[in-house]
N, C-alpha and C positions, 0 to 999 in steps of 0.2 A: 362317281363309282360308289355304289352302296353295297352293304352286306345283306345276306339273305336270312331272314328269320323263318324257319320252318315250323317252329313251335314258339308260343308266346314266352316261354321261359328264357329263350335266347335274348330277348330284349332286356331282361334284367342283368345280362352279362355284358352286352355290347350295344351301343347306340348305332343302329343300322345306317345312319347317315354320317357317322364319324369317319372321316377319311384318314388313311394312313399318312404319317409325316415321314418323308425321306430325310434321313439324318446324314447319309454319306453314300457315295456311289463310286464307280470306277474300279471295283474289285473284280476278281475272277469267279470265285464261288465261295460265298460266306457260309459259315457254320458255327456251331458251338457257343451261342451267346450266353453270357454269365454276368450277373450283376453283383458288384462288390458293395455290401451295405455300409462299410465304413468310408470308403473313398467316394461313394455315390457315382460310380462309373461302370461301364460295361466293357468286357473284353470279348473278342470273337475271333474265329479262325478264318483263314483263307487258304484252304489246303493246296490247290494248284499253285498259288502264289508263294507257298511255303513261308507264310508270315502270320503273326498274331498281332492284332490291333486293339486299341482301346478307344472307346468313345466316352467323352464327358461333356455335359452341357456347356461348360465354360471353354474347353479347348477344342471341341470337335473330335475328329478322328486322327489318331497318331499311331505310329508303329511302336511296338514294344518288344518284338522278337523276330529276327530273321537271320538264319533259317529257324523253322519251328518244328522240324522233323515231320512236316505235313500233319500237324496236330488237327484233330477233329473235335469230338465232344469233350466238354470240360465241366467240372463242378468243383466246389470247395468242400472240405470236410469241416468238422466242428471247430477246428483250430485255425481255420483260414488257410490251410495248405491247399494249393491248387492241384487238382487231379486231372491229368490229361491223357486222352487216348491218342497215341501217335501211330500214324499209318506207316511212315517210313521204317520205323524200328519194330513194328508189331508189339508195342509195349504199352503198359499202363505205368505212368510215372507220377511221382509226387514232387512238386516244387514248393519248397518252404518259402515263407515270406522273405527270408534273407537271400533267396536265390539258390539255395542248396537243392540239388537234384538227386532223387532216389528212384531207382527202377523197381517197381513193385512186382511185376511179373512179365514174362516174355514167352513162356512155354507151357504146354499141357501134354502130359504123358511123354515128355521128352522131345516133343515136336513143337516148332515155332507156331505161335498163334497166327491166325489169318491177318487181321488188322483191327484191333480194338477200336470201337466206333463211337458208342454213346455210353454215358456213365452216370450213376446216381449213388447216393450215400444214405443208408438207413440211420435211424436215431441211435442204434447200438454201435454204430461205427462200421458196419459191414458195407463193402463196396460191391456194386453189381455193374457188369458191363456186357455189351453185346460184341460179337466177333464175326461180322460178315467178311467178305473178301474184297471190298472196294479199294482198300489200301494196297492191293497187289495189282492194281490197274494203272496204266500209265496216266499221268496227270494228277490223279487223286492220291497217288502214292508212288511206289516203286514197282515196276513190272518184274515179277518173279514167280517161280513155281509155288504152288500150295504144298504145305506139308501135312495139314490136317484134312481128313476126308469129309468133314462136316462143318457146319456153322453153328456155334453154340452161344449160350448165355452163361456167364460165370459169376462167381462170388468170391471175394476175399473176406474172410471172417475178421472180427474185431482184433483177434490175436495174430493176424497174418504177419509173417516175417518177410521183409523184402527179399525177393528172389525165389520164394516158395511158389509152387504151382497153384493156380486157382482151383476152386471147386466148380465142376460142371453141375448146373442146377436144373437143367431141362433134358429131355430125351435127345439123343445125338442127332436124329434125323427129322426132328419136328419142324425146323425152320429152313426155308430157302435162303433168305438173307435177313436175319434178325437185325433190327436197326434201333429205333427209338424205344425207350423204356421209362416207366415212371411208377411210383407208388400211389396208392390211394391216400387220402389225408390221414387215415388211421394206421396205415402200413399193414393192414391185414391182407391186402390184395396188391398185385402188380399187373400192369399191362405191358406187353411187348408187341411191337408191330413187326410186320414182315413185308419188306419192300417188294420182293419178288411175288409173293402170294397176294399182295394188295389187301391184307387183312390185319386185324388186331386180335391178339389172344389175351385173355384174362386168367390169372393164376391166383391160387391161395398161397400165402406165404407161410410155410410151416415153421414150427418152433425151432428147427435146426437151420432155418434160412433157405431151405430148398423151395422150389416152386412146384406146386402140385395142382391137380385137377385143372389142367390147361383146357380151355374151351374158347371157341371163336366168339369174340365180343362184337366185332363188326367186320363185315366183308364187303367186297365189291367196291373198294376205294379206288376207282379208276374211271376215267372219262376220256374217250378217244378224241374229243374236241378240245380238251384243256390240258395244259402241262401241269404235272405235279403228281407225286407218289407219297405213300406213307414213309416218313423219314423221322424228323424230330417230333417229340410228343411231350405234352405237359398236362398236369391236372390242376384245376383251381381249388380254392378252399372248400368248395361244396361237393367235390368229386366229379365235376364235369370234365370230360376228356377232350383235349385239343390236339389234333394231329394234322401235320402237313398233308396236303391232298390236292387233287386237280383244282386249279383256280385260286388256291390260297390255303386256308386252314378250315377243316371241318370240325364241328363241335358236337360231341355226343353227351347225353345225360349219363349218369352213373349206371343206368339200366340199359344202356346200349341204343337209345333212341337218337337218331340224327336230328338235332334241334336247330342247327343253323350253320351258315358258312361265312367265313371272313374272307373278303376278297382282297387280293394283293396284285399289284401291277406285274410282278415277276414270280417265277417259280420259287416257292418257299422251301427252305431246307430245315429250319429249326426256329425256335422261339424261346423266350425266357421273360418272366415278369421282373420288373425292377422299379426304380424310382423311389422317392422318399417314403411313399406309402404302399409300395409293391403293387400298384394297380396299372402300371404302364406295361404293355406287352411289346417287347422288343423282338423284331422279326428279321432274321437273316434270309434274304431272298436273292439268290444268285449274285448279281453284281452290286447289290445295295443293302443298306441297313435301314429299316423302317421302325416306326414307333406308333402304337395305337393305344390311346387312353381307354381303359375298360371300366366297367362298373363292378369288377370283382378283383381278386388277386390270387396269386398262385398258392398252392398248398405250402404250409410251413415246412421248410427244409432245415436240417440241423444248423447250417451256418447262418441262417437269417437272424435268429435271436442271439446266438452265442457269439457271433463274430462282430456285431456292430457295437463294439466296446472301445470307444476312442479315448477313454478317460484314464489319466494317471491315477486318479483317486481309487479306482478299482484295482488297477494293476499293481499298485504298491501293496495290496493285501496278499499278493502272491496267487491271484486267481486267474491263471492263464487259461484255464478251461471253464471258468465261470460257473455255469449251471450244471456241469457234469457231476457235481458232488451232492446233488439233491436227491432225497429219497421220495420217489413219486410213484403213483399208480398210473402208468402211461395209458393202459387200455382198461376202461371201466368195465366191471362185470355186472352192470345193471343198465337198464334203459331209463331215459329221461323223458317224461311226459311234459310237453310244453305248456299244456293247460293247467298244470299243477306246479309250475316253476316260476320263480322270480329271479332276476339278475340284479344285484346291487352294484352300482358304480359309485364308489365312495371316495370323497375328498379329492377327486381329480380336478383340482382348482389351481389357478395360477400361483398363488402364494405357496402352495404345498410342494409343487414339483416342477416349476418352470424357472429358467434363468430370469433374474430380475425379481423373483418372488421373495417373500419375507424369509423363507427357509432355504434359499438357494445355497447359502453358505454350508449347509449340512452335507452337501453332495447329492441331494435327492434328484436334481435335474440330470446329473450324470447317470445315476442308476436307472432312472426312468428311460433314458435313451438306450442304455445297455439292455434293458428288458424289452425294448420296443413296445412299451406298455400301452401307449395310446392306440397304435395300430392294432395290437392284439385285442384290446378291449372292444374297439370299434367293430372288428370283423366278428367277434363272438356275439356282441349285442345284435348285430344285423341278423345273425343266424337265430338267436333266441326269439327276436321279433317275428321272424318268418315262420317259427313253429308255435306261435301263440303265447309265448312267454311274456311275463310282465317285466318291464324295465323300470327300476327305481334309482334315481340319482339322489344320493345322500350328501348334503353339503353342510360343512361347518360354517355358520353365519353368526357373527357377533355385531353388536351395535357399536357405534363410535365410542371409544374409551373402554370398551369391554366392561360395562357396569355389572356389578354383582357376580362377576366371574371369579370363583375362588382362586386364591393364589398359593394354595398349599403344595401343589405339584409343579415340577419343573416345566411340564408341557403347558400348563395353564399360565405360568409366569411368562413363558416364551411367547405365547399368543398375544399377551398384553404388551410385553416389552417391545415386540417387533411390529405392533399395530397391524396384526395379521387378520385376514379373513373378515374384513369389516364390510358391512353391507354397503352396496353402492360403489365399491372400489373395483379396480381391475383385478386385484388379488383374489377376490371372492368369486370371480367368474369362472365357469368351466374352461378347461384347456381347449384349445382349438382342435376340432375333430371329434370332441365328445359332447357337443351341445345336445340338449334334449331334443328328441324327435317327436312328431305328433303321436300322441298316445302314451308317451312316457310319463312317469310320475316324478315329482320333485319333493324331497323331504329335507327339512332343515333340522339341524341338531345343535346342541351346545356341549356335547360330550364326545369322548374318544370313540365309544361304541355307537353304532347306529341305532340302538334300541331305546336307551333310557329317556332321551329328551325329544323324541320324534314321534311321528304318526306311522312309522314303519309297520309295527305289528298290526295295527288296525287295517292297513291296506292289505297285508298278507292274509289275515283271517277272512276279511270280506271277499277277497279274491280267491279264497280256497287254495292257497299256495303253501305247500309243505316242503318243497325243495328250493334251496337258495344257492345260486351261483354267486359267490362272494368275491368281488374284485375291487381294486382301487389302491390307494396309497394312505398310510404306509403299512407294509406287510406286517411288521412286528407290533404295530399299535392299533390303528383303527380296524384293519382287516382281521387281525388275530382276536381282538377283544370282541368284535362282532360275531366271529365264528364261535367263540367260547359261550357267549350268552345264547346264541341261536341254538347250539347243541343242547344247552340246559332247557330250553323251551320246547325241545322236541322236533326241531327242524333238521332236515338232512342238509348239512352244509357242505358245499363243494367249492374248493379253492383252486382255480387254475393259476399256478404260480407265475406263468408268463404274462398274466393279466394283473400283476401286483408289482409294486416297487417300493423301495424305502430309501435309506440314506446310503447304503453300500451293500455289497454282496454278503459280507459276514453277518450283518443283521438279518438279511433276507434268508440266508441259509439256516441260521439258528431258529428262526420262526417256522420255516417250512419243515425242517427235520425234527424239531422238538416241540415248539409251542403249538403248532397246528396238527401234528400227527395224530393225536388222540381225540380230536374234536371235529375233524373234517376229512373228507376225501380230497386229497391233494393230488392234482394232476396238471395237465396243460390244456390250453385252449382246444387243440386238436382232439384230445381225448374227450372233452365235453361235447364237441360238435359231433363226433362219431357215435356218441351214446344216445343221441336224440332219436325218438321214434319217428 
């Protein structure tokens, strides 16, 4: 069974000969797949079975909730609370990690919601969900009369109080059966599909959170010879849209061009990216759970970076919300020209930020994992390369014994004392996943900053690059010093904070909010990607 490439761009996302792997079967109707970044496992719903299950590579499929109020779509918020659309109760509920259950909403204008179906969370904490009528049908929910005369799309604002009614964000009679919904990577736009109308609409996301300028993005998602309808929907890191459809999953470019079709042996209801590098597409298809390794990954959702913090070292600092206290420019107000841009990947070396490295005792490996920094840098670098940007790996490299390395500063003394970053050793090598690619440049240095003892400036001037995307480790040392000097030299310095890490969140926060704020544009990887021409 092969997948269908309608446009060449599809082959950059999926190997057309890569078969889906069946991970479990024997279910009734699977839905709502959701990957937990800390536990490295997937939960999913089986509405007719009234059960929620978990899949992990080590334990396979196990039950975790029965009954489940015939839960359907699920997601996490930035604090790893589980948000669930329940068909039986017509509710959106929040389940905290300790098991505490809160009902967020059940009614609109005094009447019971139809049956909340699919759900997403914005970076500002807003929750959006669709409300078709499927949960009032026997089997998928509880057979009962409708109270609302329409099927809507709703929002719970960041300051929502549990029990308050949601905000209706679309015209009342626009949808037949609204179902899957997802943001663009920059969250300027949202897509909502309609199972009954077999189409997808695209909306602008207004400053007040409402959805405006609704227009049909793709229609005719139907095939009389194949089972499948628009249901679950996701977007990848580059804004390509994946929607369940006849025969499996149809993939559209950001501009609405059908570029390929992913084939599945069963009718597909929903999908979600997961795995250690977020590149495995987990597919809920009727009686089975499948997995497909892709060449891309899903758009960054709030819980991906914030919730993958397994380390006591960070939690003892009182940072339960981790990166929610950073001052950032989420959406850039300028465009980035790849032909005038260079991305620096600095000090991403084993000794600096890996377990077993010379500086592992500082907590740097823990903070690197919390930041998901390797994956974030890799996907940003892939995007920069695709837009003609220059990639420069800057490495600290010392000769055995660190001859002639001054010992006036604690950092310099630490390098020599721990025999760190010595040429020819494992510690000096780039971390796995950030090895130089064909066309990348490598610069060696002997200083905290990337400028003083390297060829960096010569490369930039010869390449006519005046915009620098500054990433790496450590935020408050190499990254910050490089940004300061770069600003003095007249370069536009851009620092995506989720592509940087250091010893702990306190140091990271201090650098982002104070040290870097006056010398660089500080944002996140998604903000940089969205700003490219």
